[in-house]
N, C-alpha and C positions, 0 to 999 in steps of 0.2 A: 729731783733725781728719781728715775724709774726704778721699780724693784729689781729688775735684771741687772742695772748698773749697780745698785746697792749689794745684790748678791755677789757680783764680781769683786766689789770692794772686799766684802767679808773673805771671800776665798783668797784673795791675795795676801790680807792679813794673816790668814791661817798658814800659808806657805812661807812668808817673810818670818813669823813667829816661830814656827818650827824650825826653820834653818838656823836662826839666830840662837835658839835654845840649845839645840844639838851642837853648834859651834862653841857656846858658852861652856857647856858641859865639857866638852873635849878638850878646851882650853884649861878648864879648871883641873881636870884629871891629869893633863900633861905637866901643869905647874906642880901639883902635889907630887907627881912621880918624880920630877927632875928636882924638886926641892926648891924651886924659884918662887913659891907663893910666900909674900912678905907680909908679916904681921905688923901691926902699928908699934911705935915706941911708946912710952908713957906719955900721955896727953897733959899738957900745962893745965892746971886747974883753972887759971884765969882766964883761958880761952875757950873752955868747953863747958857747956852746962851739966848740971849734976844728972840729968836722967839720962844721958849719953852713957856715962861711965859707971853707974849704979848696976851691978850685975852684969857689966859688959862681958860679952863672948863674942870673939872673932869668928867662930863657926856659925853661932846664931845669926851674925850679921848677913854672911854669905847666904845662909838658908833662907833669910826674909827676902832676898833678892830673887832667889829662883822660886820662892812661893809666889812672888809677884809675877814672874814670867810664866809659870805654869798656870797660874789663875786667869791671866790674860787670854793664853791659848785656848783653854777650856772654856771660857766664856764666849769668844769669838766663834768657836765651833758651835756652841748652843745656839747663838744669834743666827748663824748660817742655816742650822738644820730646822730650828722651830719657828723662825720668822721668815721663812723662804718666800711664802705666799701672802704674808700681812704687809699691810701698808701702814708701818709704824714709824713715825718721825723720831720717837725717843731712842730707837736702837741706833740710829745713825750717829747721834751725839754720843751715846754710850760706847760706840766703837771707838770713837776718839778718845774717851776716857780710858779705854783699854790700851791705846797706844801711848797715853801718858803713863800708864802703870808699867808697861812692858819697857818703855825707855828708862826706867829707874834702874835696870840691869847694866846700864853703861857704867854705874859706879863700880862694878866689878873690876874695871880696868885699873883701878887703883892698886888693889894687892896683886894683880895679875902682873903688871908692868912696873911695880914698885914706884908709884908715882908719889909716895908719900912726902918726899922732901925735894922733889924735881920740878923746878919751874919750867915748864914746857907747854908748847901750843897745844899737846894733846891733853895735858891736864886742864888747860883752859876750855878745850873743847868739851870736854866730859862735864865739866861745870855748867857751861852753857846748855847742853842737852838736859841735864837734870832740871834747870831752872825753866827750860821750855815745858819738861814734862809736868813740874809742879804748878805751872800756870794753866797748861791745857786741861789737865785732868779735872781739876774743881771747877772750871769754867765750862767744861763740856757738859758736866753734871747739871749746872745751872741753867745752860742753853736748853739741855733736854727737858728740864722741868718748866721752864718759861715758854719755850716755843713748841709745845705739845700738841696744840690744836690742829684741826684739820685745814684752817686757814694759813697756817705757818708752813704747809707742804710746799707752797709756791715760791717760798723763799730759803729753802733749805740750803741750796748751794752758796747764796750770798752769806747766809749765818755761819757757814762752814768757813768761808773765806775770811770773814771778820774775826772768827775764833782763832784760826791758825795764824794770820797776821799779828793779832794782839799778842799771842803767846811767843812768837818769834820777838817781836819788838821789845817785850819785858825781858827776855833771855838776854837780848844783846845789850840792854841799857843797865841792867842791875850791875852794881859793882861787885867784884868777887875779890875776896882776900886769898890768893893762891899761896900765901905763906902758912896758912892754917888749913889743914884737913882733918875733917871731924871723924869721929870713930865709926860712923856709918858710911865712910868712903865718900863723903861729900865735901866740897870746897865750902868755907866759910863765906857767907854773904854779906855785904854790907847792908845795913837796915834789915837785918835777918828777923828780928823780933817783929817788925812792922808787916814784913812780907807775910810771916805766919799767921799774924792776926788778920790780914786782910783775906787770906785763903780761908781761915776759919769763917770770917763773914760771908764769904762766896758760897761756901758749904751750907751755912745756916740759912741764908737766902733761898738756896736751892730746895732745901727741906721745907721751909716756909711756904714757899710757891707751890710745892707739891701738895702740901696740906690744905692750902686755899682751893686748889683745883678739886681735890677731893670732896671738901667742904661744899663747895659751889653746886657740884654734881650729886651729892648726897650719897657718895659711894663710901662703903666701908669694906676694905681689903688690907692685905698685908704689904701692899706696896709702899706705904709710907714707912713702915717700920723696916722693912727690907733696905730701902733707900737710905734711911739714917744710918742703920747697922753697916752698910757697905762704905759708906762715907766715913764713919768712925774708923773701920777697920782700914781704909786706905791711909788715913793719917797716922795710925798706930804703925803700919808697915813701913811708912816713910821714914820714920826715926827709930825702927827697931833696932837695937843694940843688945838685947838680951833674949833668952829662950821664951821668957814670959811673953815679952812684947811680939816677938815673931809669931809665937803660937796664937796669942789673942787677936793680932791683926789678921792673920790667916783665916781664923774661924770667923771672925766678923764678916771679911771680905767675901768667903764662900757662901755662908748663911744667908747674908744679906742680899748677896746677888741672886741666889736661887730663889728667895721669896719675891724679890722685885720683879724679876723677869718672868716668873711663872704667873704673877698677878698681871703683868703687863700682857702677856700671852692670852690669858682668859679674857681679858678686856677686848682685844682685837678678834678674838675667836667668836664673840658674840655680836660683833658689829657687822 
């Protein structure tokens, strides 16, 4: 992938993210004005993990989704401006991570269209999109950490195709329990705990790979800590249903991304 093509890709993401964020804001404003924004009922304790309902706030959950969207938009703008002339493989995969983050906003459709108790193709579609995003985002971070060498630049397109196809396959094959919609506007998955463990292992492998790269090169910078922070912030934000979780996830996301991308920019600036 040439730098010019990559920059066009970033620009397209900026346009798409901006339009969808404006559209989501307008729909939310209209729903609040018309009184059609639906809150969840009392969640059955036997179906919902305790960390969802402790300190639960409907407004905080919505806010966490807009934090995701705003974060993805600002981050891709930073990539477009600061990495315009740098041949960085990592930022391509990081852009896919941002797509996974922004796709989380599809969960907003549940309260906007009152999908809490409605078994429909639309509800199933939102569940599949979230599964796609939850697979794409951590795996993109792993690919960015593993395939960061100059020799990997020749195979970027192939790796991107593998990443997207893998995420689509998992999102289509994972069973969904559409009878249970979680407090964070997400459909309950079959084998949900196993999926969370696998995602955590993928993120841990990405952090470990980045650490090994830094250790082998003898570099000491803030990229590893920033990377770990944004990975943790991403996980917090995915399951944020309280003000504390939404604020904590947002702070870790923004701070970690700033440290990681600044360190990455300095790395390529001196090459």
